[in-house]
Structures are given as structure tokens and as C-alpha cells.
C-alpha positions in Angstrom: 46.5 62.3 -15.8 45.4 62.0 -12.2 42.0 63.6 -13.0 41.5 61.1 -15.9 42.4 58.2 -13.7 39.9 59.4 -11.0 37.2 59.7 -13.7 37.9 56.2 -14.9 37.7 54.8 -11.4 34.4 56.7 -10.8 33.0 55.4 -14.1 34.0 51.9 -13.3 32.4 52.2 -9.9 29.2 53.4 -11.5 29.1 50.5 -13.9 29.7 48.0 -11.2 26.9 49.5 -9.1 24.6 49.6 -12.1 25.2 45.8 -12.6 24.5 45.2 -8.9 21.2 47.2 -9.0 20.1 45.5 -12.2 20.7 42.2 -10.6 18.7 43.2 -7.5 15.8 44.4 -9.7 15.9 41.1 -11.6 15.6 39.1 -8.4 12.7 41.3 -7.3 11.0 40.7 -10.7 11.4 37.0 -10.1 9.7 37.3 -6.7 6.9 39.4 -8.1 6.2 36.8 -10.9 6.3 34.0 -8.3 3.8 35.9 -6.0 1.4 36.6 -8.9 1.5 32.9 -9.9 1.0 31.9 -6.3 -2.1 34.1 -6.0 -3.5 32.6 -9.3 -3.0 29.1 -7.8 -4.8 30.1 -4.6 -7.8 31.7 -6.4 -8.0 28.8 -8.9 -8.1 26.2 -6.1 -10.8 28.2 -4.2 -12.9 28.5 -7.3 -12.6 24.9 -8.4 -13.8 23.9 -4.9 -16.8 26.2 -5.4 -17.7 24.5 -8.8 -16.2 27.0 -11.3 -15.2 25.3 -14.5 -11.6 24.3 -15.2 -11.3 26.7 -18.2 -12.1 29.8 -16.2 -11.2 29.1 -12.6 -8.7 31.6 -11.4 -8.8 33.9 -14.4 -9.9 36.9 -12.3 -6.6 36.8 -10.4 -5.2 39.0 -13.2 -7.9 41.6 -12.6 -7.2 41.4 -8.8 -3.5 42.0 -9.5 -4.3 44.8 -11.8 -6.4 46.5 -9.1 -3.7 46.0 -6.5 -0.7 47.1 -8.5 -2.3 49.4 -11.0 -1.0 47.4 -13.9 -2.9 46.2 -17.0 -4.7 42.9 -16.8 -2.9 41.8 -20.0 0.4 42.3 -18.3 -0.7 40.3 -15.3 -1.9 37.5 -17.5 1.4 37.4 -19.3 3.4 37.3 -16.0 1.2 34.6 -14.6 1.8 32.5 -17.7 5.6 33.0 -17.4 5.4 32.0 -13.7 3.6 28.8 -14.5 6.2 28.0 -17.2 9.0 28.7 -14.7 7.4 26.3 -12.2 7.0 23.4 -14.6 9.2 23.7 -17.7 12.1 26.0 -17.1 13.9 25.1 -13.8 17.3 26.4 -14.8 15.8 29.7 -16.0 13.9 30.0 -12.7 17.0 29.6 -10.7 19.0 32.1 -12.7 16.1 34.6 -12.6 15.7 34.3 -8.8 19.4 34.8 -8.3 19.3 38.0 -10.5 21.6 36.6 -13.2 19.0 37.1 -15.9 16.2 39.7 -16.0 12.5 39.6 -17.0 13.2 40.6 -20.6 15.5 37.6 -21.1 13.1 35.3 -19.2 10.4 36.4 -21.6 12.6 35.6 -24.5 13.4 32.1 -23.2 9.7 31.4 -22.4 8.5 32.5 -25.8 11.2 30.7 -27.8 10.9 27.4 -25.9 7.1 27.3 -26.0 5.8 24.1 -27.6 9.2 22.4 -27.4 8.7 18.7 -26.4 9.6 17.8 -22.9 12.5 15.5 -23.8 14.2 18.1 -25.9 13.4 20.8 -23.4 15.1 18.9 -20.6 18.3 18.8 -22.8 18.2 22.3 -24.2 16.7 24.6 -21.5 19.8 24.6 -19.1 22.0 25.5 -22.0 19.7 28.4 -23.1 19.4 29.7 -19.6 23.2 29.7 -19.1 23.7 31.5 -22.5 21.0 34.0 -21.4 23.3 35.2 -18.6 25.7 36.7 -21.1 23.5 37.7 -24.1 20.9 40.3 -24.8 17.3 39.2 -25.5 17.6 39.5 -29.3 20.7 37.5 -29.5 19.4 35.0 -27.0 16.3 34.4 -29.2 18.4 33.9 -32.4 20.8 31.5 -30.8 18.1 29.5 -29.0 16.2 29.2 -32.3 19.4 27.9 -34.1 20.0 25.3 -31.4 16.4 24.2 -31.7 16.8 23.7 -35.4 20.0 21.8 -35.0 18.6 19.6 -32.3 15.2 18.9 -33.8 14.8 20.0 -37.5 11.8 17.8 -38.0 10.0 19.3 -35.0 10.5 22.8 -36.2 7.5 22.6 -38.6 5.3 21.6 -35.7 6.6 24.4 -33.5 6.1 26.9 -36.3 2.5 25.8 -36.8 1.8 26.0 -33.1 3.4 29.5 -33.0 1.4 30.7 -36.0 -1.8 29.6 -34.3 -1.1 32.4 -31.7 -1.0 35.1 -34.4 -3.0 38.2 -33.6 -3.4 41.9 -34.4 -4.1 44.4 -31.6 -4.6 48.2 -31.6 -4.2 50.2 -28.4 -4.2 53.9 -27.6 -1.1 55.9 -27.7 -0.6 59.7 -27.1 -2.4 62.6 -28.7 -4.9 60.8 -30.9 -2.6 58.1 -32.2 -2.7 54.3 -31.8 -0.1 51.5 -31.6 -0.7 48.5 -33.9 0.8 45.4 -32.4 0.8 42.1 -34.4 2.3 38.7 -34.5 2.2 37.2 -38.0 3.7 34.2 -39.8 7.2 35.1 -40.8 6.5 35.1 -44.5 3.3 37.1 -44.1 5.0 39.7 -41.9 7.8 40.2 -44.4 5.3 40.4 -47.3 3.4 43.1 -45.4 6.6 45.1 -44.8 7.8 44.8 -48.4 4.4 45.9 -49.7 4.4 49.0 -47.4 8.0 49.8 -48.5 7.0 49.5 -52.2 4.0 51.8 -51.7 6.0 54.3 -49.8 8.8 54.5 -52.3 7.0 54.1 -55.6 3.5 55.6 -55.3 4.4 59.2 -54.7 6.7 61.7 -56.4 10.0 62.9 -55.0 8.4 66.1 -53.7 6.0 64.4 -51.3 6.7 66.1 -47.9 6.3 63.0 -45.8 9.2 60.9 -44.4 9.6 57.3 -45.4 8.3 56.1 -42.1 5.2 58.3 -42.4 4.5 57.0 -45.9 4.8 53.4 -44.7 2.3 54.2 -41.9 -0.1 55.9 -44.4 0.3 52.9 -46.7 -0.9 50.5 -44.1 -4.1 52.6 -43.7 -4.5 52.7 -47.5 -4.4 48.9 -47.6 -7.2 48.9 -45.0 -9.4 51.6 -46.4 -9.8 50.0 -49.8 -7.8 52.5 -51.9 -4.8 50.3 -52.0 -2.4 53.1 -52.8 -0.9 56.3 -51.5 -2.0 59.7 -52.8 0.9 62.1 -53.3 0.8 65.2 -51.0 3.2 67.4 -52.9 0.4 69.8 -53.9 1.8 70.5 -57.4 -0.5 70.8 -60.3 2.1 69.1 -62.5 2.7 66.2 -60.2 3.6 63.2 -62.4 1.3 61.1 -60.2 -1.7 63.4 -60.5 -3.5 61.3 -63.2 -3.1 58.1 -61.2 -4.2 59.8 -58.0 -7.4 61.1 -59.7 -8.3 57.5 -60.6 -7.8 56.2 -57.0 -11.1 54.9 -55.6 -12.5 56.8 -52.6 -11.5 55.5 -49.2 -14.0 53.5 -47.1 -15.2 55.4 -44.1 -13.9 54.6 -40.7 -15.7 51.8 -38.9 -15.3 53.3 -35.4 -17.6 54.5 -32.6 -17.1 58.0 -31.4 -19.0 59.7 -28.6 -19.1 63.4 -28.9 -21.4 66.2 -27.6 -23.7 67.8 -30.1 -22.2 71.3 -29.5 -18.7 69.9 -30.3 -19.9 68.1 -33.4 -21.4 71.3 -34.7 -18.4 73.5 -33.9 -20.0 75.5 -31.0 -17.6 73.9 -28.5 -14.3 72.1 -28.6 -14.8 69.5 -25.9 -12.9 66.3 -26.4 -14.6 63.2 -27.8 -14.3 59.5 -27.0 -13.0 57.1 -29.6 -14.2 53.7 -28.4 -11.3 51.5 -27.2 -8.7 54.2 -27.6 -9.8 57.1 -25.3 -10.0 60.8 -25.7 -9.5 62.6 -29.0 -9.6 66.3 -29.8 -12.7 68.0 -31.2 -11.2 68.6 -34.7 -10.4 64.9 -35.2 -13.8 63.9 -33.9 -15.4 66.2 -36.5 -13.2 64.7 -39.3 -14.2 61.2 -38.3 -17.9 62.2 -38.2 -18.0 63.9 -41.6 -20.0 61.2 -43.3 -20.8 59.0 -40.4 -24.2 57.8 -39.2 -25.1 59.2 -35.8 -27.5 58.5 -33.1 -28.8 61.0 -30.6 -28.3 60.1 -26.9 -30.4 62.6 -24.9 -29.4 63.7 -21.4 -32.1 62.6 -19.1 -30.8 64.1 -15.8 -29.0 67.1 -14.7 -25.8 65.2 -14.1 -25.8 63.5 -17.5 -26.8 60.1 -16.1 -30.0 58.3 -16.6 -33.0 57.4 -14.5 -35.3 54.4 -14.6 -38.3 56.6 -14.7 -37.3 57.8 -18.1 -37.1 54.3 -19.3 -40.5 53.5 -17.9 -41.9 56.5 -19.8 -40.2 55.7 -23.1 -40.2 51.9 -23.2 -43.3 49.9 -22.5 -43.4 47.8 -19.4 -43.5 44.6 -21.4 -40.1 45.2 -22.9 -38.6 45.8 -19.4 -39.7 42.3 -18.5 -37.9 40.8 -21.5 -34.3 39.6 -21.0 -32.9 41.1 -24.2 -33.0 44.9 -24.3 -34.5 46.9 -27.2 -32.1 48.3 -29.8 -32.6 51.8 -28.4 -32.0 50.8 -24.8 -28.9 48.8 -25.7 -27.4 51.6 -27.8 -27.9 54.2 -25.0 -26.5 51.9 -22.3 -23.4 51.3 -24.4 -23.0 54.9 -25.4 -23.2 56.1 -21.8 -20.7 53.5 -20.5 -18.2 53.9 -23.4 -16.1 50.9 -22.4 -16.3 47.8 -20.2 -17.0 48.9 -16.7 -14.5 46.7 -14.9 -11.4 48.4 -13.5 -8.6 48.8 -16.0 -10.5 47.2 -18.9 -10.5 49.1 -22.2 -12.7 46.9 -24.3 -15.1 49.2 -26.3 -18.7 49.1 -25.1 -19.7 48.2 -28.7 -17.9 44.9 -28.2 -19.2 44.0 -24.8 -22.2 42.2 -23.3 -24.9 44.1 -21.6 -25.2 42.8 -18.1 -28.1 43.2 -15.8 -26.6 45.0 -12.8 -29.5 43.8 -10.5 -30.0 40.2 -11.7 -32.8 39.4 -14.1 -35.2 36.8 -12.7 -36.0 34.4 -15.6 -38.6 32.6 -13.6 -40.4 35.8 -12.4 -39.2 38.8 -14.4 -41.4 41.2 -12.3 -39.4 40.2 -9.2 -35.9 40.6 -10.7 -33.8 43.4 -12.2 -35.6 45.0 -15.1 -34.2 45.4 -18.6 -33.8 49.2 -18.4 -31.0 51.5 -19.4 -30.2 52.2 -15.8 -30.0 48.5 -14.9 -27.7 47.5 -17.8 -24.0 47.9 -17.8 -21.3 47.1 -20.4 -19.1 44.1 -19.5 -16.6 42.3 -21.7 -17.1 38.6 -21.7 -14.4 38.0 -19.2 -15.7 40.5 -16.7 -19.2 39.5 -17.3 -18.2 36.0 -16.0 -16.4 37.6 -13.0 -19.6 39.6 -12.1 -21.8 36.6 -12.6 -19.6 34.4 -10.4 -19.6 37.2 -7.8 -23.4 37.3 -7.8 -23.3 33.5 -7.2 -20.7 33.9 -4.4 -18.2 31.7 -6.2 -15.1 33.8 -6.6 -14.9 36.1 -3.5 -15.6 39.3 -5.5 -18.3 41.8 -4.6 -19.9 44.2 -7.1 -22.0 47.1 -5.8 -24.0 49.6 -7.9 -24.2 53.2 -6.9 -26.0 56.2 -8.3 -25.0 57.8 -11.6 -24.0 54.4 -13.1 -21.0 54.1 -10.8 -19.9 50.5 -10.1 -17.8 49.5 -7.1 -15.6 46.4 -7.6 -14.2 44.8 -4.4 -11.6 42.1 -4.8 -11.2 39.1 -2.5 -8.2 40.7 -1.0 -10.2 43.8 0.0 -9.1 46.3 -2.6 -11.9 48.5 -3.9 -12.3 50.5 -7.1 -15.3 52.6 -8.2 -15.6 53.0 -12.0 -17.8 55.6 -13.6 -19.3 55.6 -17.1 -16.7 56.9 -19.6 -19.2 57.9 -22.3 -21.1 60.4 -20.1 -18.2 62.8 -19.7 -17.9 63.1 -23.5 -21.5 63.1 -24.4 -22.5 65.4 -21.6 -19.4 67.4 -20.6 -19.6 69.3 -17.3 -16.9 71.8 -18.3 -17.3 73.7 -21.5 -14.3 74.2 -23.7 -14.8 77.2 -26.0 -14.0 76.8 -29.7 -10.5 77.6 -30.9 -10.4 81.0 -32.5 -9.4 81.4 -36.1 -5.6 81.0 -36.5 -5.2 79.4 -33.1 -4.7 75.8 -34.4 -4.3 74.9 -38.0 -6.9 72.7 -39.5 -6.0 69.1 -40.2 -5.9 67.9 -43.8 -9.4 68.3 -45.2 -11.5 65.4 -46.6 -13.5 67.4 -49.1 -14.9 70.9 -49.2 -14.7 72.9 -46.0 -18.2 74.1 -46.9 -19.5 70.5 -46.8 -18.8 69.3 -43.3 -20.7 66.1 -43.9 -24.2 64.5 -43.4 -23.8 64.0 -39.7 -22.6 67.5 -38.9 -25.1 69.1 -41.2 -28.0 67.2 -39.6 -26.7 67.9 -36.1 -26.3 71.6 -36.9 -30.0 71.7 -37.9 -31.0 70.2 -34.7 -28.8 72.6 -32.7 -30.6 75.5 -34.3 -33.5 74.7 -32.1 -31.6 75.7 -29.0 -28.4 77.5 -30.1 -28.7 81.2 -29.9 -28.4 83.4 -33.0 -25.2 84.9 -31.6 -23.7 81.4 -31.2 -24.6 80.5 -34.8 -23.1 83.8 -36.1 -19.9 83.1 -34.2 -19.7 79.6 -35.6 -20.0 80.8 -39.2 -17.6 83.6 -38.7 -15.0 81.1 -37.5 -15.6 78.9 -40.5 -15.2 81.8 -42.9 -12.1 83.0 -41.2 -10.5 79.5 -41.5 -11.6 79.2 -45.1 -10.0 82.5 -46.0 -6.6 81.9 -44.2 
């Protein structure tokens, strides 16, 4: 009995210490949020004084925080928003947060639930919600606060619902090993409608021998809704599958509308270097070849030994008149985006296809011959937000400095002195420096084929023909031997 009592005392001590540590962390979270908000206010005041518009003044504080703390800009934006709310709308929550009585997850729940609540109602309700948050988990806190809101102001709920629905969105971000996370905020009825439709497809459109789990079928059903087929195809593999006739009538799926950067050797199977899926990051060679089976492709030639570009090449390939125009030609724009891969600002993952092309050395509209030319080497991918940041930096209105180095490297120096150099993401996938040999037959199983293994698709067939110009006969024989070996497995 003595040992059991000692264990209980030890466990109780651990729990008490755990509570204390959690409270200390919460108080530090509160201080961090307050400091982020303070930096935003300082930068906003500075930029307003320099003539930056009300809408954008201070927005680059999140980028500065991201550089300093190595966190995402989206996270910094959210925490600054919470901090502003704590300053002006949620005094009781701010006090409890600073004292470590509630943590960031519960502060986030309070902030999101009480957004758009009128000031007179907020003054009455917020202290009550903050006090309840000290003894409830975030999910229960949200449910209870919503119930209190409905009881206190049933007529205003429709207005709050409409305001919340206005913030609906769908986002896709990279996960691990070639997967992606789909994050969405939908109207309640729409979200439930989507889930019920996925559940119906997962349970009713395949036979009982389908090897996938229910969760896997729901995920595949979401893709099926997007690709135009509108239904799942059973994967049991049986000739007598009761769904076979229905599956045969299913329309073909629309091809993926994505941008993939991949070396020619990898696309043709001579190498297995990774590829770049725009906005999501690296994917393995086999997945890149699957995506490219019937894709359109564009050749991006390597114009220097290091895989970067040189202005002399542009002068040789584009006429001088086009270099003096503000808008780049389609070819120059495509190459610049392909080489950069993503927005070139630190920590930004916006695909280059969705960015502006910014003149790194400023274009002189009054005298184009005197300013930065519209060439591949002088254009860089910037999302709209970081395009504004760089333009304000060029005009000395936000304290940032942006320097351009060789090989398309860009140095970003924040007002607080932090410096980050970003390199072009696309180059390492289009022109890899380290060659990864192909996987030998039997090393890794092929993914589910999309058609005959002897018909790799228009893009791959055309690329293979081009590669025959410089691939050795031994390399070509090795490639075909691997394909035959995989086909006969």
C-alpha cells in the first residue's frame, strides 16, 4: 500500500506541475501576442507617416515577424488580429490570458466566437465568456458562448451568421510525402451537405469488397466531385463486381490543373529526381510522371552551367524592343515563373503561376532604356502582398531593403536588421545538381496506373523523343528494360 500511495503522490505532483507549466506558457503566449501587436502598431504608424495607404500600412509586420521567429506569415497575421481584438474588444479575456488562466487555444475560440458581436452586447457577455473559459476546453467554450449569444440576441444571430459566412474560404497546403491538407470554412448547411454527400458516395458507390477504408473512400469521393466524374470507381478488381457496368459508364476524369516543374530526364524515366508541384513543394518522380501523362508541357532550357539564366541569353532570344516594354513576352514570363517556382519572399508559398512578375531593377516608364529591362534575369515572382512590400522598399517607405545577387538570389533585409536570402525554387527541380538514378525493377511498386503502361502520355512521349537527341543508346536500353520488367511483374 505504501508504494501505491507514493505513486499517487508522485502523480499528483506531476499534474500540479503540469498545470503550473501550462499556465506559465499561456502567460508567455499572451506576451508574445502583445509584442507582435505592438510591432504592428509601430510599423503602421511609421508607414502612415511616410504616406502608405491606410489599407496596407503595417501589413509587412507579419513578414518581419515570420523572418524573426521562423513562423508562417499567416500565423503572424492571425496572432496580430487576436492581439488587436484583445486591446479593444476583449478586456476580461486579455486579463485572464496575461495571468495564464486561459491559453491561446481558448483565446482563439473566444475571439472567433465573439467576432461581429455588437459592442453593447459584447460588454455584457465577454466577461462571462472569459470566466467560463477558465474551466472549459475550447470546443465546449465555443458551444456555450454560441448558446449564450442566441439567448441574449436571437435577432442578431442572422446578422452574425451572414458576417461569418462572408469569411468562408477553401485552402490547400502541403502535407508530408506528396499529400495535401484541405482546409475550409463553409456555411453550416453547406458543410454538412458536403459531408453527407461524401458519406453517401463512400458507402453506396462501391461494392463490399473495395479494399479502401471509409475515410479513404470519403477522401477519394471529394476528388471525384472535383474531377467531373461525380462518383467513385470500385477498386475490388473482380470481373463480376456488381458495380462494373456502372463504373464502365463513368465519364473520364478531367486532368489535373496544376503546374509541375520536372527535369526532362526524370519525366522520361532516365532519372528519379524529385519534381516541384507549385504551391505544395517536392513530389516524387513517379507521381510527377503520373500527373504529366496527358499534360501540356513547356521546355525551359538551361542557359548557364549553374542552371540560372543570364541577360545575354535574353538579348539573343528576345528583340531589344521587347526588353524596353513593361509587360514581358509570354515566353519570358513563363521562364521566369518556372525558374522561381514560388513567390520569392521569405516563407511565402504562393505558386509562381499566381504571382506578379516584378522588375528587380526598377523599370523606368519615362525612359525605358535607362531603367531595369524586361528580361528573364530582371523579373522575379512576387505575390501581390510582397510585390507591394518590395515596391515600398524601393521607395524607402517601409524600412525594408531588397538586394539582388547572382543566380536569381534575393536578399530581404527587414527594418529590424534580420536578413534572409531566398533562391529560385524551380531551378533545383528543373536543373538538379545531384542526379538520382532510377529505381530498379521491384524496388518500389508502381502507383495505380491511369491507362496502359505502354502509353505513358503525350507529354512523356514527346519528351522522350527530344531526349533521344542526347540520351545515349545505353541509357535508352536501360529505360526500356525497366519498363518491361515492371510490366511483367
